[in-house]
C-alpha positions as CSV (number, residue, x, y, z in Angstrom):
1,X,4.5,11.4,11.7
2,X,1.9,8.7,11.9
3,X,1.9,8.2,8.2
4,X,5.7,7.7,8.0
5,X,5.7,5.6,11.2
6,X,3.1,3.4,9.4
7,X,5.4,3.1,6.4
8,X,8.1,1.7,8.6
9,X,5.6,-0.7,10.2
10,X,4.6,-2.0,6.8
11,X,8.2,-2.4,5.7
12,X,9.2,-4.3,8.9
13,X,6.0,-6.5,8.6
14,X,7.1,-7.7,5.3
15,X,10.8,-8.3,6.1
16,X,10.5,-9.4,9.8
17,X,7.0,-11.0,10.2
18,X,6.2,-12.5,6.9
19,X,9.3,-13.4,4.8
20,X,11.2,-15.4,7.5
21,X,8.0,-17.4,8.3
22,X,7.7,-18.2,4.6
23,X,11.3,-19.4,4.4
24,X,10.8,-21.5,7.5
25,X,7.6,-23.1,6.2
26,X,8.8,-23.7,2.6
27,X,12.1,-25.3,3.7
28,X,10.7,-27.6,6.3
29,X,12.0,-31.2,6.2
30,X,8.4,-32.5,6.2
31,X,7.8,-31.1,2.7
32,X,7.8,-33.2,-0.5
33,X,11.1,-33.7,-2.4
34,X,10.3,-30.9,-4.8
35,X,10.3,-28.3,-2.1
36,X,13.4,-29.7,-0.4
37,X,15.4,-29.6,-3.6
38,X,14.6,-25.9,-4.3
39,X,15.2,-23.7,-1.3
40,X,14.1,-20.4,-2.9
41,X,10.4,-21.0,-3.2
42,X,9.7,-18.2,-0.6
43,X,11.7,-15.7,-2.6
44,X,10.1,-16.9,-5.8
45,X,6.5,-16.4,-4.5
46,X,7.4,-13.0,-3.0
47,X,9.0,-11.8,-6.2
48,X,6.0,-13.0,-8.3
49,X,3.6,-11.2,-5.9
50,X,5.6,-8.0,-6.3
51,X,5.7,-8.3,-10.1
52,X,2.0,-9.1,-10.3
53,X,1.1,-6.1,-8.2
54,X,3.3,-3.9,-10.3
55,X,1.5,-5.1,-13.4
56,X,-1.9,-4.5,-11.8
57,X,-0.9,-1.0,-10.9
58,X,0.5,-0.3,-14.4
59,X,-2.6,-1.6,-16.1
60,X,-5.0,0.1,-13.8
61,X,-3.3,3.5,-14.2
62,X,-2.4,3.2,-17.9
63,X,-5.6,4.7,-19.3
64,X,-5.9,7.6,-16.9
65,X,-3.7,10.1,-18.9
66,X,-5.0,9.0,-22.3
67,X,-8.7,9.2,-21.5
68,X,-8.4,12.5,-19.8
69,X,-6.1,13.9,-22.5
70,X,-8.5,12.9,-25.2
71,X,-11.3,14.7,-23.4
72,X,-9.2,17.9,-23.3
73,X,-7.8,17.7,-26.8
74,X,-10.7,19.7,-28.4
75,X,-11.4,22.0,-25.4
76,X,-11.4,25.8,-26.2
77,X,-8.4,27.8,-25.1
78,X,-10.2,29.4,-22.1
79,X,-8.2,28.7,-19.0
80,X,-11.3,28.1,-16.9
81,X,-12.6,25.5,-19.4
82,X,-9.3,23.6,-19.5
83,X,-9.1,23.5,-15.8
84,X,-12.7,22.2,-15.5
85,X,-13.7,25.1,-13.2
86,X,-15.0,28.6,-13.4
87,X,-12.7,30.0,-10.8
88,X,-10.0,31.1,-13.2
89,X,-11.0,33.9,-15.7
90,X,-10.3,33.4,-19.4
91,X,-7.4,35.2,-20.9
92,X,-8.5,38.6,-22.2
93,X,-8.1,39.9,-25.7
94,X,-6.1,42.9,-24.4
95,X,-3.5,40.6,-22.9
96,X,-3.1,38.7,-26.2
97,X,-2.8,42.0,-28.1
98,X,-0.1,43.3,-25.8
99,X,1.9,40.1,-26.1
100,X,1.9,40.4,-29.9
101,X,1.4,36.6,-30.3
102,X,-1.9,36.4,-28.3
103,X,-3.4,33.2,-29.6
104,X,-0.2,31.3,-29.4
105,X,0.4,32.3,-25.8
106,X,-3.2,31.6,-24.9
107,X,-3.0,28.1,-26.2
108,X,0.4,27.6,-24.5
109,X,-1.1,28.8,-21.2
110,X,-4.0,26.4,-21.4
111,X,-1.8,23.5,-22.4
112,X,0.3,23.9,-19.3
113,X,-2.6,23.9,-17.0
114,X,-4.1,20.9,-18.7
115,X,-1.0,18.9,-18.0
116,X,-1.0,20.0,-14.4
117,X,-4.6,18.6,-14.1
118,X,-3.6,15.4,-15.7
119,X,-0.7,14.8,-13.4
120,X,-2.8,15.6,-10.4
121,X,-5.6,13.2,-11.4
122,X,-3.1,10.5,-12.4
123,X,-1.3,10.8,-9.0
124,X,-4.6,10.6,-7.1
125,X,-5.8,7.5,-9.0
126,X,-2.4,5.8,-8.5
127,X,-2.5,6.6,-4.8
128,X,-6.0,5.1,-4.5
129,X,-5.0,2.0,-6.3
130,X,-1.8,1.5,-4.3
131,X,-3.8,2.0,-1.0
132,X,-6.3,-0.7,-2.0
133,X,-3.5,-3.1,-3.0
134,X,-1.8,-2.3,0.4
135,X,-5.1,-3.2,2.1
136,X,-5.2,-6.5,0.3
137,X,-1.7,-7.4,1.4
138,X,-2.4,-6.4,5.0
139,X,-5.7,-8.2,5.1
140,X,-4.1,-11.4,3.8
141,X,-1.5,-11.1,6.5
142,X,-4.1,-10.3,9.2
143,X,-6.1,-13.5,8.4
144,X,-2.9,-15.5,8.8
145,X,-2.0,-14.1,12.2
146,X,-5.6,-14.6,13.3
147,X,-5.4,-18.2,12.2
148,X,-2.2,-18.6,14.3
149,X,-3.9,-17.1,17.3
150,X,-7.0,-19.3,16.9
151,X,-4.8,-22.5,16.9
152,X,-2.6,-21.4,19.8
153,X,-3.2,-22.8,23.3
154,X,-2.2,-22.1,26.9
155,X,0.6,-19.6,27.6
156,X,1.4,-19.4,23.9
157,X,-2.1,-17.9,23.3
158,X,-1.7,-15.2,26.0
159,X,1.7,-14.0,24.8
160,X,0.6,-14.2,21.1
161,X,-2.6,-12.2,21.9
162,X,-0.6,-9.5,23.6
163,X,1.9,-9.2,20.8
164,X,-0.8,-9.2,18.1
165,X,-2.7,-6.4,19.8
166,X,0.4,-4.1,19.3
167,X,1.1,-5.7,15.9
168,X,-2.4,-5.0,14.5
169,X,-2.5,-1.5,16.2
170,X,0.6,-0.4,14.4
171,X,-0.6,-1.8,11.1
172,X,-3.9,0.0,11.6
173,X,-2.0,3.2,11.9
174,X,-0.1,2.4,8.7
175,X,-3.2,1.6,6.7
176,X,-5.5,4.2,8.3
177,X,-3.2,7.1,7.5
178,X,-3.3,6.1,3.9
179,X,-7.1,5.6,3.8
180,X,-7.5,9.1,5.4
181,X,-5.6,10.8,2.6
182,X,-7.9,9.6,-0.1
183,X,-10.9,11.6,-1.4
184,X,-14.2,9.7,-1.4
185,X,-17.4,10.3,-3.2
186,X,-19.5,8.6,-0.5
187,X,-19.1,8.8,3.3
188,X,-19.5,5.1,3.8
189,X,-16.4,4.2,1.7
190,X,-13.6,5.0,4.2
191,X,-15.7,3.3,6.9
192,X,-16.0,0.2,4.8
193,X,-12.2,0.2,4.2
194,X,-11.5,0.5,7.9
195,X,-14.0,-2.3,8.8
196,X,-12.5,-4.5,6.1
197,X,-9.2,-4.3,8.0
198,X,-10.8,-4.6,11.4
199,X,-12.6,-7.9,10.8
200,X,-9.8,-9.8,9.0
201,X,-8.0,-10.9,12.2
202,X,-11.2,-12.0,14.0
203,X,-12.1,-13.9,10.9
204,X,-8.8,-15.7,10.9
205,X,-9.1,-16.4,14.6
206,X,-12.6,-17.9,14.1
207,X,-11.3,-20.1,11.4
208,X,-8.4,-21.2,13.6
209,X,-10.8,-22.1,16.4
210,X,-13.1,-24.0,14.0
211,X,-10.4,-26.0,12.4
212,X,-8.2,-26.5,15.5
213,X,-9.1,-30.2,15.8
214,X,-7.9,-30.9,12.2
215,X,-5.1,-28.4,12.0
216,X,-1.7,-29.9,11.8
217,X,1.1,-27.3,11.8
218,X,3.7,-29.7,10.3
219,X,1.6,-31.3,7.6
220,X,2.8,-30.8,4.0
221,X,-0.4,-29.1,2.9
222,X,-0.4,-26.7,5.9
223,X,3.3,-25.8,5.4
224,X,2.9,-25.2,1.6
225,X,-0.3,-23.1,1.9
226,X,0.9,-21.0,4.9
227,X,4.4,-20.6,3.4
228,X,3.1,-19.5,0.0
229,X,0.6,-17.0,1.6
230,X,3.3,-15.6,3.9
231,X,5.6,-15.1,0.9
232,X,3.0,-13.5,-1.2
233,X,2.0,-11.2,1.6
234,X,5.7,-10.3,2.2
235,X,6.2,-9.5,-1.5
236,X,3.1,-7.2,-1.5
237,X,4.0,-5.4,1.6
238,X,7.7,-4.9,0.8
239,X,6.9,-3.7,-2.8
240,X,4.2,-1.3,-1.5
241,X,6.4,0.1,1.3
242,X,9.5,0.6,-0.9
243,X,7.9,1.7,-4.2
244,X,4.5,3.3,-3.4
245,X,5.2,4.7,0.1
246,X,8.9,5.5,0.7
247,X,10.0,6.2,-2.9
248,X,7.0,8.4,-3.7
249,X,6.6,10.2,-0.4
250,X,10.3,11.3,0.0
251,X,10.7,12.2,-3.6
252,X,7.9,14.8,-3.7
253,X,8.8,18.4,-4.0
254,X,6.6,19.3,-1.1
255,X,8.7,17.0,1.1
256,X,12.0,18.4,-0.2
257,X,10.8,21.9,0.5
258,X,10.2,21.2,4.2
259,X,12.6,22.5,6.9
260,X,15.5,20.3,7.8
261,X,14.0,19.6,11.2
262,X,10.7,18.4,9.8
263,X,12.5,16.1,7.4
264,X,14.5,14.6,10.2
265,X,11.4,14.2,12.3
266,X,9.6,12.3,9.5
267,X,12.6,10.2,8.7
268,X,12.9,9.4,12.4
269,X,9.2,8.3,12.4
270,X,9.9,5.9,9.6
271,X,12.8,4.3,11.4
272,X,10.9,4.2,14.7
273,X,8.0,2.4,13.0
274,X,10.4,-0.2,11.5
275,X,12.1,-0.6,14.8
276,X,8.9,-1.0,16.8
277,X,7.6,-3.7,14.5
278,X,11.0,-5.4,14.4
279,X,11.0,-5.6,18.2
280,X,7.4,-7.1,18.2
281,X,8.8,-9.8,15.9
282,X,10.4,-11.3,19.0
283,X,7.0,-12.5,20.2
284,X,4.8,-12.6,17.0
């Protein structure tokens, strides 16, 4: 439930918290004529971010099946060797004899298992890459909201702080549930991933406090930089939520095999996460 709730949070963060702000900044009357003459810069930057992240994922996962397949091409027909483990016993000669076409069947059996291993490894690698890309998008967004908090004053600061506490908490659930699913070779890696998210908003807040005296919310440079970053973050989060999280999670055979009540519960968690983050959009 927490995982699917987090997916809804990420989706709403992109659509509700980031993209409208990008449109607002990149269509401001204070901008140069180039930006006033083309009202679709926010959509352009978001689309480019999604395309670039798609390309990064494609390139990063492209060599996984090939390199693993090459390593398995000359492996003996023993099932245990193909699987890379000694838990499965090799096919016996008596089985081959009884089947009449023993060698052919034995090769077929190993071939099937090899592909299963390839798909499992490719899926794990793709999930790891998509999680790291998701963290990049959330971290970028967290720095921006921290910057907004650091430059806020008076009653605006209090209301914004309260809203951002819930905002970052929900995003933490979204990212943390994905980090917890990964397999790590070292114990410090998940801790480092969690800390990387935890410090981004304080860093942004500190930068806002430092540059508060020179920060001008309506200056052309501020509007362009903030709008572009908001749009890029929105593109990353929307792409990740729709493609890597929703499309993959709900298309898995394991999800389709769940009881109807469980499916409804997880779908409801997705919608509840999107609704909660959309409501927070009233204040932050």
